A tleap script that builds the chain and sets N, CA, C and O, in Angstrom:
source leaprc.protein.ff14SB
mol = sequence {
  NMET THR ILE ASP ILE LYS GLN THR LEU ALA
  ASP HIE THR LEU TRP ILE ALA GLY ASN SER
  VAL GLY THR ARG ALA ASP LEU SER GLY ALA
  ASP LEU PHE GLY ALA TYR LEU PHE GLY ALA
  ASN LEU SER HIE ALA ASN LEU SER GLY ALA
  ASN LEU SER GLY ALA ASN LEU SER GLY ALA
  ASN LEU ARG SER ALA VAL MET ASP THR PRO
  VAL TYR GLN PHE TYR LEU GLY LYS TYR ASN
  ALA VAL ALA THR LYS ASP TYR LEU ARG VAL
  GLY CYS GLU VAL HIE SER TRP ASP GLU TRP
  LEU THR ASN TYR ASN GLN TYR GLY VAL SER
  ALA GLY PHE SER ASP LYS GLU ILE GLN ASP
  HIE SER ARG VAL ILE LYS LEU PHE HIE GLU
  LEU LEU CYS GLY GLU ILE CTHR
}
set mol.1.N position { 54.107 137.415 2.985 }
set mol.1.CA position { 53.336 137.151 4.187 }
set mol.1.C position { 53.242 135.641 4.373 }
set mol.1.O position { 52.893 134.922 3.437 }
set mol.2.N position { 53.546 135.167 5.550 }
set mol.2.CA position { 53.472 133.749 5.863 }
set mol.2.C position { 52.160 133.475 6.593 }
set mol.2.O position { 51.801 134.160 7.551 }
set mol.3.N position { 51.465 132.459 6.112 }
set mol.3.CA position { 50.198 132.080 6.758 }
set mol.3.C position { 50.178 130.572 6.964 }
set mol.3.O position { 50.913 129.833 6.308 }
set mol.4.N position { 49.341 130.132 7.870 }
set mol.4.CA position { 49.100 128.705 8.063 }
set mol.4.C position { 47.986 128.330 7.094 }
set mol.4.O position { 46.806 128.494 7.404 }
set mol.5.N position { 48.363 127.824 5.916 }
set mol.5.CA position { 47.390 127.581 4.844 }
set mol.5.C position { 46.347 126.550 5.257 }
set mol.5.O position { 45.172 126.699 4.922 }
set mol.6.N position { 46.756 125.504 5.981 }
set mol.6.CA position { 45.784 124.481 6.397 }
set mol.6.C position { 44.715 125.072 7.317 }
set mol.6.O position { 43.525 124.800 7.156 }
set mol.7.N position { 45.156 125.889 8.288 }
set mol.7.CA position { 44.202 126.506 9.214 }
set mol.7.C position { 43.324 127.520 8.491 }
set mol.7.O position { 42.123 127.606 8.749 }
set mol.8.N position { 43.928 128.288 7.583 }
set mol.8.CA position { 43.169 129.281 6.818 }
set mol.8.C position { 42.088 128.602 5.990 }
set mol.8.O position { 40.951 129.072 5.947 }
set mol.9.N position { 42.435 127.496 5.329 }
set mol.9.CA position { 41.445 126.770 4.518 }
set mol.9.C position { 40.362 126.140 5.391 }
set mol.9.O position { 39.190 126.125 5.017 }
set mol.10.N position { 40.754 125.620 6.553 }
set mol.10.CA position { 39.762 125.035 7.468 }
set mol.10.C position { 38.784 126.104 7.946 }
set mol.10.O position { 37.574 125.878 7.958 }
set mol.11.N position { 39.303 127.272 8.341 }
set mol.11.CA position { 38.441 128.372 8.784 }
set mol.11.C position { 37.539 128.849 7.649 }
set mol.11.O position { 36.370 129.165 7.868 }
set mol.12.N position { 38.094 128.901 6.426 }
set mol.12.CA position { 37.320 129.354 5.268 }
set mol.12.C position { 36.196 128.363 4.952 }
set mol.12.O position { 35.089 128.769 4.598 }
set mol.13.N position { 36.480 127.081 5.079 }
set mol.13.CA position { 35.463 126.052 4.835 }
set mol.13.C position { 34.307 126.213 5.819 }
set mol.13.O position { 33.143 126.089 5.439 }
set mol.14.N position { 34.626 126.487 7.071 }
set mol.14.CA position { 33.574 126.726 8.074 }
set mol.14.C position { 32.776 127.982 7.736 }
set mol.14.O position { 31.553 128.002 7.874 }
set mol.15.N position { 33.475 129.034 7.292 }
set mol.15.CA position { 32.812 130.292 6.923 }
set mol.15.C position { 31.847 130.078 5.760 }
set mol.15.O position { 30.726 130.585 5.782 }
set mol.16.N position { 32.284 129.323 4.735 }
set mol.16.CA position { 31.423 129.040 3.575 }
set mol.16.C position { 30.162 128.299 4.016 }
set mol.16.O position { 29.071 128.543 3.501 }
set mol.17.N position { 30.331 127.385 4.983 }
set mol.17.CA position { 29.201 126.589 5.471 }
set mol.17.C position { 28.287 127.396 6.382 }
set mol.17.O position { 27.252 126.894 6.820 }
set mol.18.N position { 28.657 128.643 6.674 }
set mol.18.CA position { 27.822 129.485 7.522 }
set mol.18.C position { 28.079 129.299 9.001 }
set mol.18.O position { 27.291 129.744 9.835 }
set mol.19.N position { 29.181 128.642 9.332 }
set mol.19.CA position { 29.515 128.418 10.733 }
set mol.19.C position { 30.113 129.701 11.317 }
set mol.19.O position { 31.026 130.277 10.726 }
set mol.20.N position { 29.616 130.147 12.453 }
set mol.20.CA position { 30.031 131.437 13.029 }
set mol.20.C position { 31.485 131.445 13.500 }
set mol.20.O position { 32.049 132.521 13.698 }
set mol.21.N position { 32.103 130.291 13.682 }
set mol.21.CA position { 33.509 130.279 14.113 }
set mol.21.C position { 34.467 130.368 12.919 }
set mol.21.O position { 35.666 130.578 13.101 }
set mol.22.N position { 33.950 130.210 11.719 }
set mol.22.CA position { 34.799 130.289 10.540 }
set mol.22.C position { 35.040 131.717 10.098 }
set mol.22.O position { 34.296 132.625 10.470 }
set mol.23.N position { 36.080 131.917 9.304 }
set mol.23.CA position { 36.386 133.240 8.757 }
set mol.23.C position { 36.745 133.124 7.281 }
set mol.23.O position { 37.341 132.139 6.843 }
set mol.24.N position { 36.369 134.151 6.527 }
set mol.24.CA position { 36.691 134.215 5.098 }
set mol.24.C position { 38.205 134.248 4.934 }
set mol.24.O position { 38.900 134.975 5.643 }
set mol.25.N position { 38.708 133.455 3.995 }
set mol.25.CA position { 40.149 133.412 3.742 }
set mol.25.C position { 40.612 134.722 3.116 }
set mol.25.O position { 40.078 135.160 2.097 }
set mol.26.N position { 41.605 135.336 3.734 }
set mol.26.CA position { 42.236 136.527 3.180 }
set mol.26.C position { 43.678 136.160 2.869 }
set mol.26.O position { 44.541 136.152 3.747 }
set mol.27.N position { 43.920 135.857 1.600 }
set mol.27.CA position { 45.247 135.460 1.162 }
set mol.27.C position { 45.952 136.599 0.444 }
set mol.27.O position { 46.933 136.379 -0.266 }
set mol.28.N position { 45.451 137.819 0.627 }
set mol.28.CA position { 46.051 138.960 -0.053 }
set mol.28.C position { 47.496 139.119 0.397 }
set mol.28.O position { 47.787 139.203 1.591 }
set mol.29.N position { 48.390 139.158 -0.579 }
set mol.29.CA position { 49.816 139.311 -0.316 }
set mol.29.C position { 50.507 138.055 0.180 }
set mol.29.O position { 51.707 138.090 0.453 }
set mol.30.N position { 49.788 136.941 0.308 }
set mol.30.CA position { 50.387 135.702 0.819 }
set mol.30.C position { 51.343 135.104 -0.207 }
set mol.30.O position { 51.119 135.212 -1.412 }
set mol.31.N position { 52.400 134.476 0.274 }
set mol.31.CA position { 53.325 133.769 -0.599 }
set mol.31.C position { 52.895 132.311 -0.630 }
set mol.31.O position { 53.170 131.550 0.298 }
set mol.32.N position { 52.218 131.930 -1.703 }
set mol.32.CA position { 51.723 130.560 -1.853 }
set mol.32.C position { 52.578 129.776 -2.836 }
set mol.32.O position { 52.112 128.810 -3.441 }
set mol.33.N position { 53.831 130.192 -2.996 }
set mol.33.CA position { 54.742 129.522 -3.929 }
set mol.33.C position { 54.793 128.037 -3.601 }
set mol.33.O position { 55.142 127.646 -2.487 }
set mol.34.N position { 54.441 127.211 -4.589 }
set mol.34.CA position { 54.495 125.768 -4.438 }
set mol.34.C position { 53.423 125.168 -3.540 }
set mol.34.O position { 53.474 123.975 -3.242 }
set mol.35.N position { 52.452 125.966 -3.102 }
set mol.35.CA position { 51.403 125.452 -2.212 }
set mol.35.C position { 50.572 124.384 -2.920 }
set mol.35.O position { 50.302 124.495 -4.116 }
set mol.36.N position { 50.175 123.371 -2.195 }
set mol.36.CA position { 49.341 122.298 -2.730 }
set mol.36.C position { 47.903 122.605 -2.365 }
set mol.36.O position { 47.465 122.348 -1.243 }
set mol.37.N position { 47.166 123.164 -3.330 }
set mol.37.CA position { 45.789 123.590 -3.091 }
set mol.37.C position { 44.802 122.721 -3.870 }
set mol.37.O position { 43.695 123.160 -4.182 }
set mol.38.N position { 45.200 121.506 -4.177 }
set mol.38.CA position { 44.369 120.580 -4.939 }
set mol.38.C position { 43.014 120.422 -4.261 }
set mol.38.O position { 42.932 120.011 -3.103 }
set mol.39.N position { 41.953 120.752 -4.992 }
set mol.39.CA position { 40.594 120.564 -4.501 }
set mol.39.C position { 40.143 121.559 -3.440 }
set mol.39.O position { 39.041 121.429 -2.908 }
set mol.40.N position { 40.976 122.554 -3.120 }
set mol.40.CA position { 40.605 123.529 -2.078 }
set mol.40.C position { 39.411 124.367 -2.537 }
set mol.40.O position { 39.308 124.723 -3.710 }
set mol.41.N position { 38.528 124.672 -1.617 }
set mol.41.CA position { 37.404 125.546 -1.922 }
set mol.41.C position { 37.800 126.959 -1.529 }
set mol.41.O position { 37.741 127.332 -0.357 }
set mol.42.N position { 38.202 127.738 -2.517 }
set mol.42.CA position { 38.621 129.115 -2.291 }
set mol.42.C position { 37.578 130.097 -2.818 }
set mol.42.O position { 37.895 131.257 -3.083 }
set mol.43.N position { 36.340 129.639 -2.970 }
set mol.43.CA position { 35.303 130.538 -3.451 }
set mol.43.C position { 35.145 131.691 -2.468 }
set mol.43.O position { 35.098 131.491 -1.254 }
set mol.44.N position { 35.064 132.890 -3.009 }
set mol.44.CA position { 34.909 134.133 -2.252 }
set mol.44.C position { 36.136 134.519 -1.424 }
set mol.44.O position { 36.063 135.456 -0.628 }
set mol.45.N position { 37.261 133.816 -1.594 }
set mol.45.CA position { 38.484 134.184 -0.866 }
set mol.45.C position { 39.118 135.407 -1.524 }
set mol.45.O position { 38.929 135.648 -2.717 }
set mol.46.N position { 39.869 136.175 -0.742 }
set mol.46.CA position { 40.604 137.317 -1.270 }
set mol.46.C position { 42.018 136.838 -1.586 }
set mol.46.O position { 42.772 136.492 -0.676 }
set mol.47.N position { 42.396 136.815 -2.911 }
set mol.47.CA position { 43.732 136.375 -3.342 }
set mol.47.C position { 44.533 137.506 -3.938 }
set mol.47.O position { 45.557 137.262 -4.575 }
set mol.48.N position { 44.086 138.768 -3.744 }
set mol.48.CA position { 44.776 139.909 -4.351 }
set mol.48.C position { 46.222 139.971 -3.890 }
set mol.48.O position { 46.506 139.939 -2.692 }
set mol.49.N position { 47.131 140.060 -4.849 }
set mol.49.CA position { 48.548 140.206 -4.547 }
set mol.49.C position { 49.223 138.934 -4.061 }
set mol.49.O position { 50.397 138.975 -3.691 }
set mol.50.N position { 48.519 137.802 -4.049 }
set mol.50.CA position { 49.119 136.550 -3.596 }
set mol.50.C position { 50.081 136.020 -4.650 }
set mol.50.O position { 49.826 136.142 -5.848 }
set mol.51.N position { 51.184 135.432 -4.205 }
set mol.51.CA position { 52.140 134.797 -5.108 }
set mol.51.C position { 51.701 133.352 -5.296 }
set mol.51.O position { 51.841 132.531 -4.389 }
set mol.52.N position { 51.173 133.046 -6.469 }
set mol.52.CA position { 50.690 131.698 -6.769 }
set mol.52.C position { 51.681 130.919 -7.627 }
set mol.52.O position { 51.338 129.863 -8.159 }
set mol.53.N position { 52.899 131.421 -7.769 }
set mol.53.CA position { 53.903 130.759 -8.595 }
set mol.53.C position { 54.083 129.319 -8.146 }
set mol.53.O position { 54.403 129.058 -6.986 }
set mol.54.N position { 53.881 128.395 -9.057 }
set mol.54.CA position { 54.086 126.988 -8.766 }
set mol.54.C position { 53.029 126.355 -7.889 }
set mol.54.O position { 53.147 125.179 -7.548 }
set mol.55.N position { 51.995 127.097 -7.513 }
set mol.55.CA position { 50.934 126.516 -6.677 }
set mol.55.C position { 50.117 125.530 -7.498 }
set mol.55.O position { 49.840 125.773 -8.672 }
set mol.56.N position { 49.734 124.428 -6.887 }
set mol.56.CA position { 48.892 123.441 -7.557 }
set mol.56.C position { 47.444 123.786 -7.249 }
set mol.56.O position { 46.971 123.597 -6.129 }
set mol.57.N position { 46.743 124.296 -8.266 }
set mol.57.CA position { 45.348 124.688 -8.110 }
set mol.57.C position { 44.395 123.671 -8.741 }
set mol.57.O position { 43.219 123.968 -8.950 }
set mol.58.N position { 44.896 122.485 -9.041 }
set mol.58.CA position { 44.070 121.465 -9.674 }
set mol.58.C position { 42.818 121.206 -8.853 }
set mol.58.O position { 42.899 120.876 -7.670 }
set mol.59.N position { 41.675 121.353 -9.478 }
set mol.59.CA position { 40.411 121.079 -8.816 }
set mol.59.C position { 39.995 122.117 -7.787 }
set mol.59.O position { 38.971 121.942 -7.127 }
set mol.60.N position { 40.760 123.192 -7.630 }
set mol.60.CA position { 40.401 124.219 -6.652 }
set mol.60.C position { 39.180 124.992 -7.146 }
set mol.60.O position { 39.048 125.264 -8.339 }
set mol.61.N position { 38.296 125.339 -6.221 }
set mol.61.CA position { 37.119 126.144 -6.554 }
set mol.61.C position { 37.480 127.602 -6.300 }
set mol.61.O position { 37.588 128.026 -5.149 }
set mol.62.N position { 37.669 128.375 -7.378 }
set mol.62.CA position { 38.035 129.781 -7.265 }
set mol.62.C position { 36.868 130.699 -7.609 }
set mol.62.O position { 37.072 131.883 -7.877 }
set mol.63.N position { 35.626 130.157 -7.602 }
set mol.63.CA position { 34.454 130.943 -7.939 }
set mol.63.C position { 34.336 132.157 -7.027 }
set mol.63.O position { 34.345 132.029 -5.803 }
set mol.64.N position { 34.226 133.310 -7.620 }
set mol.64.CA position { 34.092 134.590 -6.920 }
set mol.64.C position { 35.309 134.960 -6.071 }
set mol.64.O position { 35.222 135.855 -5.231 }
set mol.65.N position { 36.426 134.294 -6.275 }
set mol.65.CA position { 37.649 134.693 -5.566 }
set mol.65.C position { 38.105 136.037 -6.109 }
set mol.65.O position { 37.970 136.318 -7.300 }
set mol.66.N position { 38.642 136.860 -5.228 }
set mol.66.CA position { 39.122 138.179 -5.622 }
set mol.66.C position { 40.589 138.048 -6.000 }
set mol.66.O position { 41.427 137.717 -5.162 }
set mol.67.N position { 40.897 138.310 -7.279 }
set mol.67.CA position { 42.271 138.172 -7.757 }
set mol.67.C position { 42.620 139.398 -8.579 }
set mol.67.O position { 41.804 139.888 -9.360 }
set mol.68.N position { 43.850 139.895 -8.396 }
set mol.68.CA position { 44.243 141.094 -9.121 }
set mol.68.C position { 44.869 140.791 -10.473 }
set mol.68.O position { 45.151 141.715 -11.236 }
set mol.69.N position { 45.089 139.550 -10.783 }
set mol.69.CA position { 45.633 139.166 -12.082 }
set mol.69.C position { 44.995 137.849 -12.499 }
set mol.69.O position { 44.763 136.984 -11.654 }
set mol.70.N position { 44.711 137.682 -13.775 }
set mol.70.CA position { 44.077 136.429 -14.210 }
set mol.70.C position { 44.994 135.223 -14.035 }
set mol.70.O position { 46.210 135.318 -14.197 }
set mol.71.N position { 44.391 134.106 -13.705 }
set mol.71.CA position { 45.078 132.824 -13.636 }
set mol.71.C position { 44.245 131.853 -14.464 }
set mol.71.O position { 43.048 131.694 -14.224 }
set mol.72.N position { 44.874 131.209 -15.430 }
set mol.72.CA position { 44.173 130.239 -16.268 }
set mol.72.C position { 44.738 128.863 -15.991 }
set mol.72.O position { 45.950 128.688 -15.874 }
set mol.73.N position { 43.848 127.887 -15.887 }
set mol.73.CA position { 44.244 126.507 -15.701 }
set mol.73.C position { 43.628 125.697 -16.829 }
set mol.73.O position { 42.442 125.831 -17.129 }
set mol.74.N position { 44.446 124.852 -17.454 }
set mol.74.CA position { 43.997 124.080 -18.602 }
set mol.74.C position { 44.911 122.870 -18.760 }
set mol.74.O position { 45.899 122.725 -18.040 }
set mol.75.N position { 44.573 122.013 -19.701 }
set mol.75.CA position { 45.437 120.879 -20.019 }
set mol.75.C position { 46.167 121.156 -21.311 }
set mol.75.O position { 45.579 121.591 -22.301 }
set mol.76.N position { 47.462 120.895 -21.282 }
set mol.76.CA position { 48.292 120.995 -22.472 }
set mol.76.C position { 48.794 119.587 -22.735 }
set mol.76.O position { 49.744 119.117 -22.110 }
set mol.77.N position { 48.124 118.917 -23.689 }
set mol.77.CA position { 48.413 117.504 -23.882 }
set mol.77.C position { 47.965 116.736 -22.659 }
set mol.77.O position { 46.819 116.860 -22.226 }
set mol.78.N position { 48.861 115.948 -22.105 }
set mol.78.CA position { 48.527 115.143 -20.926 }
set mol.78.C position { 48.849 115.843 -19.616 }
set mol.78.O position { 48.663 115.266 -18.545 }
set mol.79.N position { 49.335 117.090 -19.687 }
set mol.79.CA position { 49.770 117.807 -18.497 }
set mol.79.C position { 48.805 118.917 -18.090 }
set mol.79.O position { 48.225 119.603 -18.932 }
set mol.80.N position { 48.650 119.072 -16.780 }
set mol.80.CA position { 47.912 120.195 -16.234 }
set mol.80.C position { 48.783 121.438 -16.381 }
set mol.80.O position { 49.985 121.385 -16.120 }
set mol.81.N position { 48.193 122.549 -16.796 }
set mol.81.CA position { 48.949 123.786 -16.979 }
set mol.81.C position { 48.274 124.925 -16.225 }
set mol.81.O position { 47.048 124.975 -16.125 }
set mol.82.N position { 49.086 125.842 -15.696 }
set mol.82.CA position { 48.613 127.050 -15.035 }
set mol.82.C position { 49.383 128.215 -15.630 }
set mol.82.O position { 50.613 128.198 -15.683 }
set mol.83.N position { 48.646 129.236 -16.082 }
set mol.83.CA position { 49.276 130.392 -16.715 }
set mol.83.C position { 48.878 131.668 -15.989 }
set mol.83.O position { 47.703 131.888 -15.695 }
set mol.84.N position { 49.867 132.503 -15.704 }
set mol.84.CA position { 49.649 133.848 -15.177 }
set mol.84.C position { 50.431 134.804 -16.065 }
set mol.84.O position { 51.092 134.374 -17.010 }
set mol.85.N position { 50.364 136.091 -15.770 }
set mol.85.CA position { 51.117 137.040 -16.593 }
set mol.85.C position { 52.618 136.897 -16.385 }
set mol.85.O position { 53.395 137.401 -17.196 }
set mol.86.N position { 53.047 136.227 -15.323 }
set mol.86.CA position { 54.471 136.104 -15.007 }
set mol.86.C position { 55.095 134.778 -15.399 }
set mol.86.O position { 56.293 134.718 -15.675 }
set mol.87.N position { 54.312 133.721 -15.427 }
set mol.87.CA position { 54.906 132.407 -15.681 }
set mol.87.C position { 53.878 131.451 -16.273 }
set mol.87.O position { 52.676 131.715 -16.282 }
set mol.88.N position { 54.398 130.330 -16.768 }
set mol.88.CA position { 53.566 129.219 -17.228 }
set mol.88.C position { 54.116 127.956 -16.595 }
set mol.88.O position { 55.312 127.674 -16.678 }
set mol.89.N position { 53.217 127.187 -15.950 }
set mol.89.CA position { 53.602 125.881 -15.415 }
set mol.89.C position { 52.885 124.829 -16.232 }
set mol.89.O position { 51.663 124.867 -16.374 }
set mol.90.N position { 53.646 123.889 -16.768 }
set mol.90.CA position { 53.083 122.738 -17.483 }
set mol.90.C position { 53.664 121.506 -16.810 }
set mol.90.O position { 54.870 121.263 -16.865 }
set mol.91.N position { 52.792 120.730 -16.172 }
set mol.91.CA position { 53.292 119.596 -15.396 }
set mol.91.C position { 54.196 120.119 -14.295 }
set mol.91.O position { 53.787 120.970 -13.505 }
set mol.92.N position { 55.424 119.618 -14.237 }
set mol.92.CA position { 56.405 120.055 -13.231 }
set mol.92.C position { 57.265 121.210 -13.721 }
set mol.92.O position { 58.006 121.800 -12.934 }
set mol.93.N position { 57.184 121.542 -14.994 }
set mol.93.CA position { 58.016 122.600 -15.577 }
set mol.93.C position { 57.399 123.971 -15.314 }
set mol.93.O position { 56.279 124.243 -15.746 }
set mol.94.N position { 58.127 124.834 -14.605 }
set mol.94.CA position { 57.684 126.201 -14.349 }
set mol.94.C position { 58.750 127.135 -14.897 }
set mol.94.O position { 59.908 127.092 -14.480 }
set mol.95.N position { 58.339 127.993 -15.851 }
set mol.95.CA position { 59.292 128.905 -16.472 }
set mol.95.C position { 58.607 130.232 -16.774 }
set mol.95.O position { 57.382 130.319 -16.852 }
set mol.96.N position { 59.430 131.259 -16.940 }
set mol.96.CA position { 58.907 132.555 -17.377 }
set mol.96.C position { 58.438 132.416 -18.824 }
set mol.96.O position { 58.776 131.452 -19.511 }
set mol.97.N position { 57.661 133.388 -19.269 }
set mol.97.CA position { 57.188 133.365 -20.657 }
set mol.97.C position { 58.361 133.410 -21.627 }
set mol.97.O position { 58.350 132.708 -22.639 }
set mol.98.N position { 59.367 134.219 -21.337 }
set mol.98.CA position { 60.528 134.299 -22.228 }
set mol.98.C position { 61.204 132.939 -22.364 }
set mol.98.O position { 61.601 132.546 -23.461 }
set mol.99.N position { 61.334 132.220 -21.244 }
set mol.99.CA position { 61.947 130.888 -21.293 }
set mol.99.C position { 61.098 129.919 -22.115 }
set mol.99.O position { 61.635 129.158 -22.920 }
set mol.100.N position { 59.773 129.941 -21.920 }
set mol.100.CA position { 58.901 129.054 -22.693 }
set mol.100.C position { 58.984 129.373 -24.181 }
set mol.100.O position { 59.126 128.474 -25.010 }
set mol.101.N position { 58.897 130.652 -24.511 }
set mol.101.CA position { 58.878 131.033 -25.926 }
set mol.101.C position { 60.202 130.730 -26.619 }
set mol.101.O position { 60.228 130.460 -27.820 }
set mol.102.N position { 61.284 130.771 -25.880 }
set mol.102.CA position { 62.603 130.482 -26.443 }
set mol.102.C position { 62.882 128.984 -26.502 }
set mol.102.O position { 63.504 128.506 -27.451 }
set mol.103.N position { 62.430 128.242 -25.498 }
set mol.103.CA position { 62.846 126.841 -25.335 }
set mol.103.C position { 61.729 125.814 -25.445 }
set mol.103.O position { 61.939 124.653 -25.095 }
set mol.104.N position { 60.525 126.210 -25.929 }
set mol.104.CA position { 59.412 125.252 -25.932 }
set mol.104.C position { 59.752 123.979 -26.690 }
set mol.104.O position { 59.315 122.895 -26.302 }
set mol.105.N position { 60.518 124.092 -27.758 }
set mol.105.CA position { 60.880 122.909 -28.546 }
set mol.105.C position { 61.721 121.947 -27.697 }
set mol.105.O position { 61.460 120.744 -27.673 }
set mol.106.N position { 62.706 122.471 -27.019 }
set mol.106.CA position { 63.569 121.666 -26.156 }
set mol.106.C position { 62.769 121.005 -25.037 }
set mol.106.O position { 62.961 119.822 -24.753 }
set mol.107.N position { 61.869 121.764 -24.399 }
set mol.107.CA position { 61.044 121.204 -23.334 }
set mol.107.C position { 60.130 120.097 -23.874 }
set mol.107.O position { 59.934 119.070 -23.223 }
set mol.108.N position { 59.578 120.316 -25.064 }
set mol.108.CA position { 58.700 119.318 -25.673 }
set mol.108.C position { 59.426 118.024 -26.002 }
set mol.108.O position { 58.902 116.935 -25.767 }
set mol.109.N position { 60.637 118.143 -26.546 }
set mol.109.CA position { 61.435 116.957 -26.880 }
set mol.109.C position { 61.757 116.174 -25.610 }
set mol.109.O position { 61.631 114.949 -25.591 }
set mol.110.N position { 62.176 116.875 -24.542 }
set mol.110.CA position { 62.526 116.179 -23.302 }
set mol.110.C position { 61.299 115.547 -22.636 }
set mol.110.O position { 61.438 114.593 -21.870 }
set mol.111.N position { 60.088 116.074 -22.923 }
set mol.111.CA position { 58.858 115.483 -22.381 }
set mol.111.C position { 58.342 114.341 -23.258 }
set mol.111.O position { 57.365 113.679 -22.906 }
set mol.112.N position { 58.998 114.111 -24.400 }
set mol.112.CA position { 58.602 112.997 -25.261 }
set mol.112.C position { 57.486 113.309 -26.230 }
set mol.112.O position { 56.845 112.389 -26.739 }
set mol.113.N position { 57.229 114.597 -26.505 }
set mol.113.CA position { 56.185 114.965 -27.453 }
set mol.113.C position { 56.671 114.808 -28.889 }
set mol.113.O position { 57.858 114.966 -29.170 }
set mol.114.N position { 55.758 114.499 -29.784 }
set mol.114.CA position { 56.076 114.416 -31.214 }
set mol.114.C position { 56.251 115.832 -31.767 }
set mol.114.O position { 55.883 116.810 -31.117 }
set mol.115.N position { 56.811 115.930 -32.959 }
set mol.115.CA position { 56.980 117.239 -33.593 }
set mol.115.C position { 55.632 117.951 -33.744 }
set mol.115.O position { 55.530 119.155 -33.506 }
set mol.116.N position { 54.597 117.197 -34.140 }
set mol.116.CA position { 53.264 117.804 -34.300 }
set mol.116.C position { 52.731 118.304 -32.960 }
set mol.116.O position { 52.182 119.402 -32.879 }
set mol.117.N position { 52.891 117.498 -31.907 }
set mol.117.CA position { 52.433 117.930 -30.578 }
set mol.117.C position { 53.177 119.191 -30.126 }
set mol.117.O position { 52.574 120.100 -29.555 }
set mol.118.N position { 54.466 119.241 -30.380 }
set mol.118.CA position { 55.255 120.414 -29.992 }
set mol.118.C position { 54.751 121.646 -30.726 }
set mol.118.O position { 54.614 122.711 -30.123 }
set mol.119.N position { 54.476 121.519 -32.005 }
set mol.119.CA position { 53.963 122.656 -32.770 }
set mol.119.C position { 52.576 123.069 -32.298 }
set mol.119.O position { 52.295 124.261 -32.173 }
set mol.120.N position { 51.708 122.101 -32.036 }
set mol.120.CA position { 50.365 122.411 -31.525 }
set mol.120.C position { 50.455 123.108 -30.162 }
set mol.120.O position { 49.764 124.097 -29.917 }
set mol.121.N position { 51.308 122.585 -29.286 }
set mol.121.CA position { 51.469 123.168 -27.958 }
set mol.121.C position { 52.071 124.564 -28.040 }
set mol.121.O position { 51.722 125.437 -27.246 }
set mol.122.N position { 52.967 124.782 -28.989 }
set mol.122.CA position { 53.566 126.114 -29.122 }
set mol.122.C position { 52.499 127.148 -29.472 }
set mol.122.O position { 52.568 128.290 -29.019 }
set mol.123.N position { 51.518 126.752 -30.271 }
set mol.123.CA position { 50.420 127.675 -30.603 }
set mol.123.C position { 49.605 128.022 -29.359 }
set mol.123.O position { 49.203 129.172 -29.182 }
set mol.124.N position { 49.360 127.036 -28.498 }
set mol.124.CA position { 48.613 127.282 -27.263 }
set mol.124.C position { 49.433 128.184 -26.329 }
set mol.124.O position { 48.894 129.112 -25.726 }
set mol.125.N position { 50.730 127.908 -26.217 }
set mol.125.CA position { 51.609 128.735 -25.380 }
set mol.125.C position { 51.589 130.178 -25.867 }
set mol.125.O position { 51.471 131.102 -25.062 }
set mol.126.N position { 51.702 130.378 -27.162 }
set mol.126.CA position { 51.705 131.728 -27.726 }
set mol.126.C position { 50.352 132.416 -27.531 }
set mol.126.O position { 50.297 133.622 -27.292 }
set mol.127.N position { 49.269 131.654 -27.633 }
set mol.127.CA position { 47.935 132.208 -27.423 }
set mol.127.C position { 47.771 132.732 -25.995 }
set mol.127.O position { 47.306 133.854 -25.794 }
set mol.128.N position { 48.155 131.916 -25.001 }
set mol.128.CA position { 48.029 132.354 -23.615 }
set mol.128.C position { 48.990 133.493 -23.308 }
set mol.128.O position { 48.658 134.376 -22.517 }
set mol.129.N position { 50.165 133.494 -23.912 }
set mol.129.CA position { 51.098 134.613 -23.726 }
set mol.129.C position { 50.474 135.902 -24.236 }
set mol.129.O position { 50.548 136.937 -23.573 }
set mol.130.N position { 49.860 135.843 -25.409 }
set mol.130.CA position { 49.209 137.033 -25.961 }
set mol.130.C position { 48.028 137.468 -25.086 }
set mol.130.O position { 47.837 138.659 -24.837 }
set mol.131.N position { 47.243 136.496 -24.624 }
set mol.131.CA position { 46.083 136.794 -23.795 }
set mol.131.C position { 46.479 137.464 -22.469 }
set mol.131.O position { 45.852 138.435 -22.047 }
set mol.132.N position { 47.510 136.944 -21.830 }
set mol.132.CA position { 47.910 137.439 -20.518 }
set mol.132.C position { 48.856 138.620 -20.564 }
set mol.132.O position { 48.815 139.483 -19.687 }
set mol.133.N position { 49.708 138.670 -21.575 }
set mol.133.CA position { 50.755 139.694 -21.619 }
set mol.133.C position { 50.512 140.741 -22.695 }
set mol.133.O position { 51.165 141.785 -22.717 }
set mol.134.N position { 49.563 140.456 -23.594 }
set mol.134.CA position { 49.250 141.420 -24.660 }
set mol.134.C position { 50.310 141.523 -25.719 }
set mol.134.O position { 50.324 142.485 -26.487 }
set mol.135.N position { 51.203 140.551 -25.783 }
set mol.135.CA position { 52.281 140.580 -26.761 }
set mol.135.C position { 52.117 139.434 -27.740 }
set mol.135.O position { 51.958 138.280 -27.343 }
set mol.136.N position { 52.156 139.763 -29.021 }
set mol.136.CA position { 52.074 138.740 -30.063 }
set mol.136.C position { 53.488 138.307 -30.413 }
set mol.136.O position { 54.352 139.137 -30.695 }
set mol.137.N position { 53.719 136.974 -30.392 }
set mol.137.CA position { 55.061 136.462 -30.705 }
set mol.137.C position { 55.056 135.762 -32.048 }
set mol.137.O position { 56.092 135.263 -32.488 }
savepdb mol mol.pdb
quit
């Protein structure tokens, strides 16, 4: 589903403020691949079925947002990370869980991490994989 994200967020902001011309954001089924949602107030928005792959949710307010799958945002070293059951984004790197679990060492070396940092980060990657996918690696 294609939506005008800027207009949707503007209308949602008015709705949150109690303005009668605003409307609650319904992003259910929306394709938000690569969307820049930095600092967006998505509290109480409906995000069920939305494709958030590669979306930048840094600083976004997702309080009480309706989501059909968990999304975790955290820092992995110096990089912002977003994890869902389908993918993990660390900084600019977006890969499936299988790719991360197979190639985390290679990705860490190319990012300039030390061996200790790579090992520490691999534990965090495996933890979130287990949390989201229920699989112990």
